[in-house]
Steps between C-alpha positions, in 0.01 A plus 500: 500500500197724456692691232560178305131416520412848374737461204351159425150648509600777260657247261190281521275795422701687240712217359458348154206271439461206261369602158133402530458337157820299540392385845161391367671302222746344744229399746289356218795299369580366847135405559483332158812297581335373819173426319674312219729294723404135461258590219749611234849511643655641183260795505554534875874523443455773239276707725729449799803622305299796372398587857864484611603734218223748578575510873869545417406788270301663779803475728729638228278803448476565874873466560676304773732561792853363536357166609285477188172566680235741369360779721228383737252713306572282197484158663233271359347173614449235238161327489487167681157374392392366165184579312350156461414522132556166330527629144865577431413631154270765646766604751762540228258680268413751772869546578582561133219753466591694816872502423449607138275783615763615751793486257471867406359618833768413755790737558715535186798333667299182552326474164760272342456247781121511492486485119729197498275333757194581288668339199584186700143472627343555158738242351356254751148536361368346177357821360534703181663842497252790515417707193750771415366845601506835324856633489642836597785651296776349720316168507484498120878529492533213748249291304695559177819382670322191633357428155850509351609266777220257414600501133850405613368214713302359210804522271712313756240229559444450127876464452533252788199296387693385194745318729278341767376146464135425420434422866571864592314674219174529695681682782652746253168546320326577830755769578472642150122519540541693827737750339274542197206577731708771665600639162134516395405678825781754474439564130128553562573738788754702302279508189267738687781755487618431144850375583575128475868396487566226246732202552856505373606244241740344752618543858821431690502236772628739766690326778407154373667299227267395221408129517656243271342176624212376717678541834619853426154589364331393825754697704445798271121480548539483878728803483242689297236422762724619783580828322134544414401469865759760597390738224134497596572511874716808444222660296247434777720629783598803293137587432409458868775743601375784281403818684134452400474133405214373285362204693339337194832511312691371803246219543532399135879496519488292819271252323737463205804475728320225694427321173870518413606362836254215451690396186837459676 
């Protein structure tokens, strides 16, 4: 019996520990969920699900025994008390800021999860994307690819606009304005380095069939928005996973990805 206790003590002392930044994010999400409950249940649900995912990630990184339990050294206690702040907007803004900042600082294995959570939180907030930063050589290549992508989105939306009814034109025009703002930002950023890709005369529709009436045009536009969200999310998570990520670039990509998700 004493031998078992000694082994347990060794495991407790030398065993794996929760990744500190992940644990801080998880505890903050759990506390936010408690604070938002009854104030903004939708926001509370988002933060609760984010807390669950973060605690699950901590367990995954620590490993589990045959019964699915983590080592005792890696066990965590979820917060049980709320911070009684009435302003749900402030809670979500603080959560978005902290999660965005952590996206390129947590262990590499967890950066996709944290970046996706940062995107979801930023999509919640009515804020503009930050200014695009100075670009390194690899970032210039990524920016050029994203600029070509934006040209393609504008081509697709312009094509679809010809088929939607007048009642949907404002929606299409809003999306076109968003994409044109991105094009301007990317062109201005790349102009500093003397290399600005130009749009093609036409683009293929990829996986989607080109629209031929109002219903197919609306479905096509929704498909464009879904693919756009995936494209920018992938760019953000990819940048966060670099060996030496540029936080300003990651933050900008998260902001644009959040903007895309807000248009779904």
